C-alpha positions as CSV (number, residue, x, y, z in Angstrom):
1,M,85.7,132.0,14.8
2,A,88.4,134.6,14.6
3,K,87.1,138.2,14.3
4,V,89.2,138.7,11.2
5,P,87.5,136.3,8.8
6,L,90.3,135.6,6.3
7,L,94.0,135.1,7.2
8,T,96.8,133.9,5.1
9,V,99.2,131.2,6.2
10,L,103.0,131.5,6.8
11,F,104.7,128.2,7.5
12,L,108.0,127.3,9.0
13,L,110.1,124.1,8.9
14,T,110.4,122.2,12.1
15,S,113.8,120.8,11.9
16,A,116.5,122.8,10.1
17,H,119.8,123.7,11.8
18,Y,122.4,126.3,10.8
19,A,125.5,127.4,12.6
20,I,126.3,130.9,11.3
21,G,127.0,133.6,13.9
22,D,125.1,134.4,17.1
23,T,121.5,133.3,17.2
24,V,118.5,133.8,19.5
25,E,116.8,130.6,20.7
26,L,113.2,131.8,21.0
27,P,111.5,130.7,24.3
28,K,108.2,128.9,24.6
29,T,105.2,131.1,24.8
30,G,103.8,129.5,28.0
31,Q,100.7,128.2,26.3
32,T,100.1,124.5,27.2
33,L,96.4,124.0,26.5
34,C,94.5,123.6,23.2
35,Y,91.1,125.0,22.2
36,D,88.4,124.4,19.6
37,V,86.9,127.2,17.5
38,A,84.4,128.0,20.3
39,G,87.1,128.4,22.9
40,N,86.6,125.0,24.7
41,V,89.6,123.2,26.0
42,I,90.3,120.1,23.9
43,S,92.9,117.3,23.8
44,C,96.1,118.7,22.2
45,A,97.0,115.4,20.4
46,G,97.1,116.0,16.6
47,T,95.9,119.6,16.8
48,G,99.2,121.2,15.7
49,Q,98.5,124.0,18.1
50,D,101.2,125.6,20.3
51,G,99.8,123.7,23.3
52,E,100.8,120.5,21.5
53,T,104.1,121.4,19.9
54,Q,105.3,123.7,22.7
55,T,108.2,124.8,20.6
56,G,111.0,126.9,22.0
57,L,113.4,127.2,24.9
58,A,112.0,125.7,28.1
59,W,111.4,128.2,30.9
60,P,113.3,127.7,34.2
61,A,111.3,126.1,37.0
62,A,111.3,129.5,38.8
63,R,110.7,132.1,36.1
64,F,111.3,135.1,38.4
65,T,113.4,135.6,41.5
66,D,112.7,138.4,44.1
67,N,116.2,139.7,44.9
68,L,114.9,141.3,48.1
69,N,116.4,144.7,47.1
70,G,113.6,146.2,45.2
71,T,114.4,144.2,42.0
72,V,113.2,141.0,40.3
73,S,115.4,138.9,38.1
74,D,113.9,137.2,35.0
75,N,115.7,133.8,35.0
76,L,114.7,133.2,31.4
77,T,116.1,136.4,29.9
78,G,118.6,137.6,32.5
79,L,117.0,141.0,32.6
80,I,116.4,142.8,36.0
81,W,113.1,144.6,36.5
82,L,112.0,147.0,39.1
83,K,109.7,145.1,41.5
84,N,107.2,147.9,41.9
85,G,105.6,148.4,38.5
86,V,104.1,151.7,39.4
87,C,106.5,153.3,41.9
88,P,105.3,156.8,42.8
89,D,108.8,158.2,42.5
90,L,108.7,157.5,38.7
91,Q,105.1,158.2,37.7
92,G,104.6,162.0,38.0
93,T,100.9,162.8,38.3
94,G,98.9,160.0,36.8
95,G,101.9,158.7,34.8
96,Y,104.3,160.4,32.3
97,N,104.2,161.2,28.6
98,W,106.7,159.3,26.6
99,T,109.5,161.8,26.8
100,G,109.0,162.1,30.5
101,A,109.0,158.3,30.9
102,L,112.3,158.0,29.1
103,T,113.9,160.6,31.4
104,S,112.2,159.1,34.5
105,A,113.5,155.6,33.9
106,Q,117.0,156.7,33.3
107,G,117.0,158.7,36.5
108,L,116.1,155.7,38.7
109,H,118.7,154.8,41.3
110,S,119.2,153.0,44.6
111,G,117.2,154.8,47.3
112,L,114.2,155.3,45.1
113,C,111.3,152.9,44.7
114,G,112.5,150.7,47.6
115,L,115.8,150.0,45.8
116,T,118.8,148.9,47.9
117,D,120.7,147.4,45.0
118,G,123.4,150.0,44.7
119,S,122.3,151.1,41.2
120,A,123.1,154.6,40.0
121,S,121.2,156.9,37.6
122,G,121.8,155.7,34.1
123,D,121.8,152.0,35.0
124,W,118.1,151.8,34.4
125,R,116.1,152.4,31.2
126,L,112.7,152.1,29.6
127,P,112.5,148.6,28.1
128,N,112.1,148.2,24.4
129,A,109.0,146.5,22.9
130,S,110.7,143.1,22.6
131,E,111.9,143.2,26.2
132,M,108.5,144.2,27.5
133,I,106.7,141.5,25.6
134,S,109.2,138.9,26.8
135,L,107.5,138.9,30.2
136,V,104.3,137.5,28.8
137,D,103.0,134.0,29.8
138,L,100.6,133.3,27.0
139,S,98.5,131.0,29.2
140,K,97.6,133.9,31.5
141,A,95.6,137.1,31.4
142,Y,94.9,139.9,33.8
143,P,97.9,140.0,34.3
144,S,99.7,138.1,31.6
145,L,102.4,137.0,34.0
146,S,103.3,133.6,35.3
147,T,101.4,132.4,38.4
148,G,103.3,133.4,41.6
149,H,105.2,136.3,40.0
150,P,106.7,138.6,42.6
151,F,105.9,142.0,41.0
152,S,103.7,144.5,42.7
153,N,101.3,147.2,41.4
154,V,101.3,145.9,37.8
155,H,97.7,144.7,37.4
156,G,95.6,146.8,35.0
157,Q,98.5,149.0,34.0
158,V,99.6,150.2,30.5
159,F,103.4,150.8,30.3
160,W,105.5,152.8,27.9
161,T,108.3,151.1,25.9
162,S,111.3,152.9,24.4
163,T,110.2,151.9,20.9
164,T,108.6,154.3,18.5
165,Y,105.8,153.1,16.3
166,P,107.5,153.8,12.9
167,L,104.4,154.1,10.7
168,Y,103.2,157.0,12.8
169,S,106.3,158.2,14.6
170,H,104.4,160.6,16.9
171,N,103.3,157.4,18.6
172,A,105.2,154.9,20.7
173,E,104.6,151.3,21.6
174,T,102.9,150.6,24.9
175,F,102.3,147.4,26.7
176,S,99.1,146.3,28.4
177,I,99.8,143.9,31.2
178,G,96.3,142.6,31.2
179,N,96.2,141.1,27.7
180,G,99.9,140.9,27.0
181,C,99.7,143.0,23.9
182,L,101.6,145.9,22.4
183,R,99.7,148.9,21.0
184,A,100.6,152.3,19.6
185,D,99.7,155.4,21.7
186,V,100.3,159.0,21.0
187,K,103.4,160.1,22.8
188,D,101.7,162.9,24.8
189,Q,99.4,160.4,26.6
190,L,100.1,159.6,30.2
191,R,101.2,156.0,30.8
192,S,103.1,154.1,33.5
193,V,106.9,153.7,33.8
194,W,108.4,150.3,34.5
195,P,112.2,150.3,34.2
196,V,114.6,147.5,33.4
197,R,118.4,147.1,33.5
198,G,120.9,144.6,32.3
199,T,121.4,142.9,28.9
200,S,120.0,139.7,27.5
201,T,121.3,137.3,24.9
202,K,117.9,135.6,24.8
203,I,116.2,138.7,23.2
204,A,117.1,140.1,19.9
205,R,117.1,143.8,19.0
206,T,113.9,145.2,17.7
207,G,115.5,146.5,14.5
208,Q,114.9,150.1,15.4
209,T,117.9,152.3,14.9
210,T,116.3,155.7,14.3
211,C,115.0,158.1,17.1
212,W,112.1,160.5,16.9
213,D,110.9,163.3,19.1
214,A,107.4,163.6,20.5
215,S,106.1,165.2,17.4
216,G,107.5,162.4,15.2
217,A,110.5,164.3,13.8
218,V,113.8,162.4,13.4
219,M,116.3,163.4,16.1
220,A,119.7,162.5,17.4
221,C,119.7,159.3,19.4
222,A,122.6,159.9,21.8
223,G,121.4,160.2,25.4
224,S,117.7,160.0,24.5
225,G,117.1,156.6,26.2
226,Q,115.1,155.5,23.2
227,D,115.3,152.1,21.6
228,G,117.4,153.5,18.8
229,D,119.8,154.9,21.4
230,K,120.2,151.8,23.7
231,L,120.0,149.1,21.0
232,A,119.4,146.6,23.7
233,G,119.4,142.9,22.7
234,L,121.4,140.6,20.4
235,P,122.4,142.3,17.2
236,W,121.0,141.0,13.9
237,P,123.2,139.2,11.5
238,S,123.8,140.8,8.1
239,P,122.3,139.6,6.0
240,R,119.4,138.6,8.2
241,F,117.6,136.3,5.7
242,V,119.1,134.0,3.1
243,D,117.1,132.5,0.2
244,N,117.9,128.8,0.1
245,G,117.0,128.7,-3.6
246,N,114.5,125.9,-2.9
247,G,111.3,127.8,-2.0
248,S,112.4,128.4,1.6
249,I,114.2,131.2,3.4
250,V,116.4,130.8,6.5
251,D,116.5,133.5,9.2
252,L,120.1,133.6,10.4
253,L,118.9,135.3,13.7
254,T,116.7,132.5,14.8
255,H,117.7,129.6,12.5
256,L,114.1,129.1,11.6
257,V,113.3,128.2,8.0
258,W,110.2,129.8,6.5
259,L,108.2,129.1,3.4
260,K,109.1,131.8,0.9
261,N,105.7,132.2,-0.6
262,S,103.6,133.4,2.3
263,N,100.3,133.2,0.4
264,C,100.6,129.8,-1.3
265,F,97.4,128.5,0.2
266,G,95.5,131.7,0.1
267,Q,93.2,132.9,2.9
268,R,91.8,130.6,5.5
269,D,88.8,131.1,7.8
270,T,89.9,129.1,10.7
271,Q,93.1,128.1,12.5
272,D,92.2,124.5,12.0
273,Q,92.3,125.0,8.2
274,A,95.7,126.7,8.5
275,V,97.0,123.8,10.6
276,A,95.7,121.3,8.1
277,D,97.6,123.1,5.3
278,A,100.8,123.0,7.3
279,K,100.5,119.3,7.8
280,T,100.2,118.6,4.1
281,L,102.9,121.0,3.0
282,A,105.9,119.1,1.4
283,S,108.5,119.4,-1.3
284,G,106.7,119.7,-4.7
285,A,104.1,122.2,-3.4
286,C,104.3,126.0,-3.1
287,G,107.6,126.1,-5.1
288,L,109.4,123.8,-2.6
289,T,112.2,121.7,-3.9
290,D,113.8,121.1,-0.5
291,G,113.0,117.4,0.0
292,S,110.7,118.1,2.9
293,A,107.9,115.6,3.7
294,Q,104.5,116.1,5.1
295,G,104.7,116.7,8.8
296,D,108.0,118.7,8.5
297,W,106.2,122.0,8.4
298,R,104.0,123.6,11.0
299,L,102.2,126.8,11.9
300,P,104.5,129.2,13.9
301,N,103.7,130.2,17.4
302,R,103.3,133.8,18.5
303,N,107.0,134.3,19.5
304,E,108.2,132.9,16.2
305,M,105.8,135.1,14.2
306,R,106.8,138.2,16.1
307,S,110.5,137.4,15.5
308,L,110.0,138.5,11.9
309,V,109.0,142.1,12.8
310,S,111.3,145.0,12.2
311,F,110.3,148.0,14.3
312,E,112.3,150.2,11.9
313,A,110.0,149.4,9.0
314,T,106.9,151.5,8.4
315,D,105.3,148.6,6.6
316,G,106.3,145.1,7.8
317,G,105.0,143.4,4.7
318,V,106.9,145.6,2.3
319,W,110.0,145.1,4.5
320,L,109.6,141.3,4.4
321,N,109.2,141.3,0.6
322,S,112.5,143.3,0.5
323,Q,114.1,140.5,2.4
324,G,113.1,137.9,-0.2
325,F,109.7,136.7,0.9
326,T,106.8,137.0,-1.5
327,N,103.1,137.9,-1.0
328,T,103.5,139.3,2.5
329,V,102.2,142.8,1.8
330,Y,98.8,143.7,3.5
331,S,98.5,140.2,4.9
332,Y,97.5,138.8,8.3
333,F,98.9,135.4,9.3
334,W,97.6,132.6,11.5
335,T,99.7,131.4,14.4
336,S,99.4,128.2,16.4
337,D,98.4,130.1,19.6
338,S,95.0,131.0,21.1
339,Y,94.4,134.4,22.6
340,P,94.1,134.1,26.4
341,F,91.9,137.2,26.6
342,G,89.3,135.6,24.3
343,I,90.2,132.0,23.7
344,D,87.9,131.7,20.6
345,Q,90.5,133.9,18.8
346,S,94.0,133.1,17.5
347,W,96.9,135.5,17.4
348,F,97.0,137.1,14.0
349,P,100.0,139.4,13.6
350,S,99.7,141.8,10.7
351,S,102.6,142.0,8.4
352,G,101.7,145.6,7.7
353,N,101.6,146.6,11.3
354,P,104.5,146.0,13.7
355,A,102.4,146.5,16.8
356,L,101.9,142.9,17.6
C-alpha cells in the first residue's frame, strides 16, 4: 500500500499528435519491471504500469560516455557533466551553501577537478532541477544511475540545483543521488556541487524566471547563475496548454493530451485501482466528447507527470487550474511507476508542491 492513502487520478491520452512549434519528447524512465502492492515483481502484461508501457524516447545503448578529459557526456540529453561528482576544488569545507555553490560551479575551468577539456570559467554552471533529475534511472537506487555509469564520488551525495523552491524562496531544490528525488533545503545548508555545461533540446525549461537571494528576497538575475538567469532548456510555447473543448487539454510543449478534470474518478487507495480507471475511460465519461475509446487513455509515468510542473508557481495546483485544468488544487496524483527505494510505493507527485 502507498503511504499516502488516497490519491486522485490524472490521465493522459496515448495517441494524439500535434505539430505546433518545438516540442520535448520525454524519455523513458528506465523502469522495466512491474510490481504488486507488496512490492513483489510480477508479470507486466495487462498491468498498465510503466514497466509494461515503457512510454517515451528510447535511451541510447550507451547512456553515458567517459570523454577521458574529466567530463562525461549524457548521450540521451547531450549535456556534459563533471566526472567527479564531489571534486575537492569545488566543495569548500564539507560542501557549500547555495550561493557559494552557484559561484563555485561557474568558476570551474580546465585544470581543476582533473579537467583537460579546455573549458573556461563561465562555461560551467549549477544544473537546474530538470537537468539534475534527467540523470535518473528509475529502475535503480543507491545510486539512481544506470548500471556501469562512469561517474565517481557520487554515491550518497546530495547536490544543489540552481532552482529555487518558489513556495519558500529561502529554500532551493536539492537532489539526492540515492533515491533520485528532489527536495527543498534551506539555502544556508552545506551541500555538494556537481556542475554541468552545454545545452539540451531534450529537456524543457523549468518555468522559473525569477531569482531570489539566500534570504528569499527577489533579486536581479543577471550573472547570478541561478535557474532564472541561465534559463537552460527548451523554451515553453505560449500558450503552453490549449483546451480542446472536448474534455481534454493538449500540452503544446510535450504534445501529450490530458484529461481536463483531474478528479473525475475521485480518490483511489491503490495504483491498481487508478490503472483500472484509466483502462475504462472513454468518450462519454468525465466530460469527454473526443471520440476516444476504452484503452486509449493510461496512467502517466513519472516523467510525464513531472512535465506539468512549473517551478515558478508557488502552488502547482492553482497554477494548473489557471491553465485550464479543473480540480487540481491540493491533490496528489498516481503515476504508473513504482518507487525503487521502496517498491511497495508508487510515485505520487503533489500538484501543490513542485518538489517532485
